[in-house]
N, C-alpha and C positions, 0 to 999 in steps of 0.2 A: 504494500500500500504506500502510495506516494503522498507525502505531507506538503501542504503549502507552507510558505515561509511564516505566515502569521500563526499557523498552528504550531510550527516548530518553536517559534519564539516563546509562545505561551507555555508549552510543555517543558522546554529546556529551562526556562526561568523557574518554574515550579520545582523541577527536579533539583536544580542547583541550590535553591533556598532550603530545601528539605535535607540537604546533605552538605552542610558547610564543612570546609577544611578537608574534604575527601577528593583525592585526585581522580578525575574522570577522563579516560582516554577519548580522544576525538573519534576513534573508531567505534566507540560505544554509541555515540550520537549518530554517526553515519549509518550504522546498522539499524539503529532504532527507527530512523526516519527514512531509510533507503535513499540517502542523499550523499553527494560527493563531499569529501572532507573540506574542499575549498568553500563549499556553501555553508558548511557547519562553522568554519572559521569566520566567515562574514557574519553569521548569526551571533556568534559569541562576541564579536567586536561591538555589535549593536547593544547586546545585553550589558557588556562591561561599561560602555559609555553611559547607558541609562542608569545602571546601578550607582555609578559615581556621581552623576548629576543629581540624582534624587536622594543621595545620602544613605543608600541601602548598604553598600559595600563595594567590593571590587572583585575581579577575576584575576587570579594569578596563573600565568602560563608556564608550564614546564616543558622545555623543548626535548626532542629526541624520540626514539622509538617507544620508550616506556613513559613518555610524557603525557600531558593532557592539561586540563584546567581544573582549578578548585576555587570555590566561592569563599571569600573571606569577609565576614561581617564587620563593618566599620560604621562610624557615625559622623554626621556633619556637625560643624560647630554650632549652627543655628538650632539643630535638633537637640544637641546636648544642653545648650543654653535654656531652651524651652522646658526640657524635662527637669533640669535642676531647679529652675525657677518655680516650677509647679510643686516640686517636693518642698521647697522652702515655704511656699505659701500654705500648703496643706499642714505642715508641721507647726506653723505659728498660730494655728487655731487654738485659742485658750481653752476650748472644750476638751483638749487633749490632756490637760493637767490632771494628775492623780495625786493622792496624798503622798507626801514625802518628796514632792518635786519630780516624780517620774512622769513620763509621757506615754500616753496610749498610742500604740503604733500598729496594732493588730490589723486594723482595717486597711492600712496602707500596704502592709505585707501581703494581705489577702486579696488585694485588687489586681486581677490578672493583667489588665492593660498597663497599669503603672509599673508593676514588677517586671513586665516584659521590657519596658523602656529602661529600667534599672539594669536588667540583665544585659541588654544590648550595650549600654554604656560601659559596664564593667568588662564585658567581652572585648569591646573595641579597645579598651585601655591596654589589654594584653594580647592583642591580635598578632603582634610580631614575635611572640615568644612561643617556645615549644612547651605545650602543656598536655599532660597525660590524664589528669583528673582534677576535680575540684573538691576541696575539703571544707566542711563547715561543721558547726556544732549545733546540736538540737537545742531549741526547736525553731526559733524565728529565723535563723539563717538559712533554713532549708529551701523556702520558696525562692529566695534570692539566688542561691547556688544553682538551683534547677533552671532558673531563667537564664543565667549566664551560660550554663552547660548546653542549653539548646542552641545558642549561637556559636559556641566553641566545639560542639559535637564531642563532648567528653563525658565520662561518667562522674557521678557525685558520690563521695563517701561521707558518712555522717558520724561525727564523734559524739559520744554520749557520756553522761556522768555516772552510769552504772551499766553493768553487763546484762545482756539478755540471753536466755537459753537458746533462742533462735539465731543468735549471732555466731555460735560455735566458739572455738578458742579465741581469746582476745589478748590484746596488749594494753596494759594500763600504766599510767604515770600519775604522780602527784604534781600539782603546780600551785603557784601562789597567785591568787586573785589580785590583779594590779591595783584596784581601787579599794577593796576591803581588806586586803592583806590576809586572806584566809586560805588555808590549805584545802584544795579541792582535788577531785579525781577526774581523769579523762580516760575513756575506754574506747578502743577501736578493734573491730574484728580483724584477725590475722588474714582473713580472706579478702578483705576490702581493698587492700593496697599492695601492689607488687613492689618488690625491692627495686630501688633505684628510680622510682617514678618521679616525674617533675610535677609538682602540685601547686595549684593556685588556691590560696586560702581566702575564703569569703565569709564575712560576718555582717550582721545587721547593725551592731552598735559597738563602738570602741571608746573606752574611757582611757584607762592607763595602758591597756593592751595586754593584760595578764592572760586572758583567754587565748588570744592569738599567739602569744609567746608560748603558752602551753602546747598549742597545736604544732608550733615549730619544733619544740622538743620531742613531741610524739613522733613526728616525721623521722627524726634521727633513729628511732627504734626500728624503722623500716629501711634505713639507709636511703631514704627519699630526700629530695631537695625542694626548696621553696622556689617556685617560678614567679611568684608575685603575691601581693596581698591587696585585697579590695574590700572596702567597707561602705555600707550605705551611709551611716552617720558616725562622725567622730565628735567627741566632746572636747570643748576647749577647757573645761573645768578639771584640770588635772595638774598635779605638781611634777609628776614624773611619768614620762612616756617610755614604755618598755619596748616599743616597736618604732623604728624610724622610717623605714622604706615601705610606704603603703600609698594607696590611692583611695581618696574618700570623695563621695559625691557632695555631701553637705556637712556643715559643721554647726553643732549646737553651741552657740556662744553664751547664752544666758537663759535662766529660768527664774522668774520672779513670781513666787507663789502669791505674795501679798497683793501685787498689782495685776496678777493674772496675765502676765506678759511672757512671751517666748520669743527669743531672738535666734533665728536660723539663717545662716549665710552659706554661700557655696563653699565646698571643701577645697582640696588641693588639686581637683581633677584637671583643671585647665593648665596648671603649671606642670603637671606630670605627663599629660597626654599630648602628643604632637602629630598623631596620625589622623587628623580630621580630614574629611572629604569636603571639597568645595561644592556646595549645593547650588542648584539653580533656584531662583525664587519660586515659591510654591503658590 
């Protein structure tokens, strides 16, 4: 069956978006659409230009007999600006204040459209790094990690504070909570992570960084390495930061319970990320 170019473009776009960071040989598309490789190359050029203009991502071409193309998700500067501004506005709602100066964030983390934007921005921040898996800690970090994993096309491993019989043999460590200075426990199934893996650590909130520092130490038990650290929210209210090299989307500057005011600003995202796409006006 012969496909028209318009049909090929739609189907190829869908296929590539569903399989980010996977190398697809040109011969696969040529056989799939019963078309010449030269026609497929022209189609891919159109898709790449459109992806980049619309802030979707880019296509990387690998030459040679074993080569092909792979879709890499990236973000445009305007898109990142809009998403981070939206996060700041939502978090500054005084209705989020809880006793003790805590903020209610469950609705944000449970919003699929918002978390998809968060996942895309975090994935874009580390799109040029080799990543085998994403690690997070239960429970609020899970939706963020899964969202980023969709764009990076890697599995997610979940660190818990106690062992489950369904996890099988586990590795556990003790770590010091950065903000409360309490000894706590981290547990990860031995089957979750292969030795030598390159791991992106993702979390929803970082104050002093004790939890993230604990995950870094846990990775050492697997001879795994840290490929990057990304957080949704970092707190400015900390005397000592245990983690230095990280990417944050927003920063919680101040919580005034008496006046019911919350101050949230952009994090260090724009100073850390340089791989923005130049978008056309939408």
